[in-house]
C-alpha positions in Angstrom: 125.1 23.9 24.6 122.5 21.1 24.2 120.6 19.9 27.3 121.2 16.4 28.4 118.5 14.0 29.0 118.9 11.5 31.7 117.9 8.0 30.8 116.1 7.2 34.0 114.0 10.3 33.8 110.2 9.5 32.7 108.6 11.8 30.2 105.0 12.8 31.1 102.5 11.6 28.5 98.8 12.7 28.2 96.2 10.5 30.0 94.4 9.7 26.7 97.5 8.3 25.1 98.2 6.3 28.2 94.8 4.7 28.2 95.1 3.8 24.5 98.3 2.1 25.1 97.1 0.2 28.1 93.6 -1.0 26.6 93.9 -2.0 23.0 90.5 -1.8 21.0 88.2 -4.8 20.9 87.8 -6.1 17.4 84.1 -6.2 16.0 82.7 -9.6 14.9 82.5 -10.1 11.3 79.2 -9.4 9.6 76.9 -12.5 9.1 75.3 -13.2 5.8 72.1 -15.4 5.5 70.9 -17.2 2.3 67.2 -18.2 2.2 66.1 -20.7 -0.4 62.4 -20.7 -1.4 61.2 -23.8 -3.4 60.2 -22.8 -6.9 56.6 -24.2 -6.7 55.9 -21.9 -3.7 57.1 -18.9 -5.6 55.0 -19.4 -8.7 51.8 -20.9 -7.1 50.3 -17.8 -5.4 47.6 -18.3 -4.2 47.7 -22.0 -3.5 46.0 -24.5 -5.9 42.8 -24.7 -3.9 42.5 -20.9 -3.7 43.1 -20.7 -7.5 40.1 -22.9 -8.1 38.0 -20.6 -6.0 39.3 -17.6 -7.8 38.5 -19.1 -11.1 35.0 -20.0 -9.9 34.4 -16.4 -8.7 35.7 -15.1 -12.0 33.2 -17.2 -14.0 30.3 -16.1 -11.8 31.3 -12.4 -12.2 31.4 -12.8 -15.9 28.0 -14.5 -15.8 26.5 -11.7 -13.7 28.0 -9.1 -16.1 26.1 -10.9 -18.9 22.8 -10.9 -17.1 22.9 -7.3 -15.8 22.3 -5.7 -19.2 19.2 -7.9 -19.8 17.8 -7.0 -16.3 18.4 -3.3 -16.9 16.6 -3.5 -20.2 13.7 -5.3 -18.5 13.4 -2.6 -15.8 13.7 0.1 -18.5 10.9 -1.5 -20.6 8.6 -1.7 -17.6 9.3 1.9 -16.7 8.5 3.0 -20.2 5.3 0.9 -20.2 4.1 2.4 -16.9 4.8 5.8 -18.2 2.8 5.2 -21.3 -0.1 3.9 -19.3 0.0 6.9 -16.9 0.1 9.3 -19.9 -2.8 7.5 -21.6 -4.9 7.4 -18.4 -4.2 11.1 -17.9 -5.3 12.0 -21.6 -8.5 9.9 -21.2 -9.3 11.6 -17.9 -8.9 15.0 -19.4 -11.0 14.1 -22.5 -13.8 12.2 -20.8 -13.8 13.7 -17.3 -15.4 10.7 -15.5 -17.6 11.2 -12.5 -19.2 8.9 -10.0 -22.8 7.7 -10.7 -24.9 9.4 -8.0 -27.5 7.4 -6.1 -29.9 9.2 -3.7 -32.8 8.1 -1.5 -36.0 9.9 -2.7 -38.5 8.3 -0.3 -39.0 5.4 2.1 -41.9 3.3 3.5 -41.6 1.0 6.6 -43.9 -1.8 7.7 -43.6 -4.5 10.4 -42.0 -2.1 12.9 -45.1 -1.1 14.8 -43.9 -2.9 18.0 -40.2 -2.4 17.6 -40.1 0.0 20.6 -42.3 -2.1 22.9 -40.9 -3.7 26.0 -41.6 -7.2 24.6 -38.7 -9.0 23.2 -40.5 -10.5 20.2 -38.4 -10.3 17.0 -39.7 -8.2 14.2 -39.8 -8.9 10.4 -39.7 -5.4 8.9 -40.1 -4.6 5.2 -38.5 -1.3 3.8 -39.5 0.1 0.4 -37.1 2.6 -1.1 -37.4 4.9 -4.1 -33.9 5.7 -5.4 -32.9 8.4 -7.8 -30.0 7.7 -10.2 -28.1 10.5 -11.6 -25.4 10.3 -14.4 -23.5 13.6 -14.5 -21.0 12.3 -17.1 -21.2 14.1 -20.4 -19.4 11.4 -22.4 -19.9 8.2 -20.4 -23.0 6.0 -20.3 -23.8 3.7 -17.4 -25.0 0.0 -17.6 -26.6 -1.3 -14.4 -26.5 -5.2 -14.3 -27.8 -5.8 -10.8 -27.1 -4.9 -7.2 -28.2 -5.0 -3.6 -29.5 -2.7 -0.8 -29.2 -2.8 2.9 -31.0 -0.7 5.5 -30.0 -0.4 9.2 -30.6 1.6 12.3 -27.9 2.2 14.8 -25.9 -0.8 13.5 -28.9 -3.1 13.5 -29.9 -4.4 10.1 -33.5 -3.9 9.3 -33.5 -5.5 5.9 -31.2 -6.6 3.0 -31.7 -7.7 -0.6 -33.8 -6.0 -3.3 -34.3 -6.8 -6.9 -32.1 -4.3 -8.8 -33.3 -4.1 -12.4 -30.9 -4.2 -15.3 -30.9 -0.9 -17.2 -28.9 1.5 -19.2 -28.6 5.2 -18.3 -27.4 7.5 -21.0 -25.0 10.3 -20.2 -26.4 13.4 -18.5 -29.7 11.8 -17.5 -31.8 10.9 -14.4 -33.4 7.6 -13.6 -35.4 6.0 -10.8 -35.2 2.6 -9.2 -37.8 1.0 -6.6 -36.4 -1.7 -4.4 -37.8 -3.5 -1.3 -35.7 -5.1 1.4 -36.9 -7.4 4.1 -35.5 -8.6 7.4 -36.2 -11.4 9.9 -35.6 -11.8 13.5 -34.8 -8.1 14.2 -34.4 -7.4 17.9 -33.3 -4.2 19.5 -31.6 -3.9 22.8 -33.2 -1.9 25.6 -30.8 1.1 25.0 -31.6 1.0 21.3 -35.3 0.9 21.9 -35.0 3.9 24.2 -32.9 5.8 21.7 -35.4 5.0 18.9 -38.3 6.1 21.0 -36.5 9.5 21.7 -35.8 9.9 17.9 -39.4 9.2 17.0 -40.6 11.7 19.6 -38.3 14.3 17.9 -39.7 13.4 14.5 -36.2 12.6 13.1 -35.0 9.0 12.8 -31.5 8.3 11.4 -31.2 5.3 9.2 -28.3 4.1 6.9 -29.0 3.0 3.4 -26.2 1.1 1.6 -26.2 0.3 -2.1 -23.9 -1.9 -4.1 -24.6 -1.7 -7.8 -22.9 -3.7 -10.5 -22.1 -1.4 -13.4 -20.3 -1.2 -16.7 -19.3 2.1 -18.3 -19.7 3.0 -22.0 -16.7 5.1 -23.0 -17.1 6.0 -26.6 -17.3 2.8 -28.6 -15.8 0.7 -25.7 -17.6 -0.8 -22.7 -15.5 -1.5 -19.7 -15.5 -4.6 -17.6 -17.9 -5.0 -14.6 -17.3 -2.7 -11.6 -19.1 -2.1 -8.4 -20.4 1.3 -7.4 -20.9 1.6 -3.6 -23.1 4.3 -2.1 -23.6 4.9 1.6 -26.4 7.4 2.6 -27.1 8.5 6.1 -30.8 9.4 5.9 -33.1 11.2 8.3 -36.8 10.2 8.0 -39.7 11.7 10.0 -41.1 8.3 11.0 -41.2 4.5 10.5 -44.6 4.4 8.8 -45.7 3.6 5.3 -45.3 7.2 4.1 -42.1 8.3 5.7 -40.6 11.5 4.4 -36.9 12.0 3.8 -35.8 15.1 5.9 -32.1 15.1 5.0 -29.4 12.8 3.7 -25.7 12.7 3.2 -24.2 10.3 0.7 -20.7 9.1 -0.2 -19.8 7.2 -3.3 -16.8 5.0 -4.3 -16.0 2.6 -7.1 -14.3 -0.9 -6.9 -12.5 -1.2 -10.1 -12.1 -4.9 -9.5 -15.5 -6.4 -9.1 -14.7 -9.2 -6.7 -13.1 -6.9 -4.1 
């Protein structure tokens, strides 16, 4: 026998179904669609006209630089090859001729006008210094032309004389020569300390003087004669006195060449 359901009896429903029946779902807003229109001239003109002119100018400059770079590279390469050839040629000539400095030495010296140089008086002296110089050419394949020059003699930084008439001469390879020069000075005055030092040196029998020679020379290399150069010699000489027959006790000389005469 079937059960009877009373009409006024409520049926218990789940809580989730009750909520769904009481609160209907909120509808979502429809999706929005945007349409952006860009003018045609702005689309195709990127960059703007003024930037396009700058770009074209830079492009022309870049092409010009690319055209110049090969020429500049060729110039640098040519200079490098030329310097290499000069260096190789100089090295070969050096090995073939083996150049050496012309040697200038002080053989003897004579002094006059210095008798009262150490006195307490302050009267200036006018000394005269005569030098006998020995020239030595140690080159086996190079001759030396002397076309002039000058000599200076000093003591403790005080110049005793300068000048000298240097004769013009030719010195063959591997030979010795001699030159006599006389230098003169005026108004030479030594300080009290310099006079005292000179007196001590004279008492010891060893007086240091400096002889400087600047000789104008040309070199004969095979069949070629070079341009004029300047041979400079500095000799620190010790003499036994400041008389007319001073003897050279010792000397130490250094030599160098100025390839360019005016410097």
